[in-house]
N, C-alpha and C positions, 0 to 999 in steps of 0.2 A: 821776822825782820826781813825787810826788802833791801837788797844790795843795789846801789846805784852804780852803773858802769858807764864807761865811755864807749861809744859805738861809732864806727866809720860807716857813713851812708854815702853810697855812690849814686850819682845822678840826683843829688840833693835839691836841685832847683827845678827838677821835672815834676810831673804830676804825682807819680807814685813815690819817688824818693822824697819829695817835699812833704808829702803827707806823713811819711814815716819819720822824717826829721822833726817835724813839728810835734808829733805825738810823743816822741822820745823826750824832747825838750820840756814839754808840759808835764811829763812824768818825773822830771828832775834828773834825767840822765845827761851825761856829757855827750855832745855830738861833734864829730869831726866830719865836715861836709866836703865831699869831692864833687867838683863841677867843672865843666869846660870853660865857663865864663865867670870867674870869681868877681868880676866888676859889674855883674848884672844886678838889677833891682831885687830879684829873688834872693840872690846871694847876700846882698846887703841886709835884707829883712831877716834872713836866718842869722847873720852875724849879730845884728842888734838884739835878737832873741836869745843869744848866748852860744850859738854854734861857732866852732872854729872852722874857718874856710881855708 
């Protein structure tokens, strides 16, 4: 059995953090995304994919 967890991803709108956040979301995990610009397009995309910004 796989346990789904909530994960805090720092730099979630950057190249590395964004890739990690998207991979976690696609695996069904909850993502809390930390970013300097919560109003950016990348942050909006993560939010619409299910991440908490």
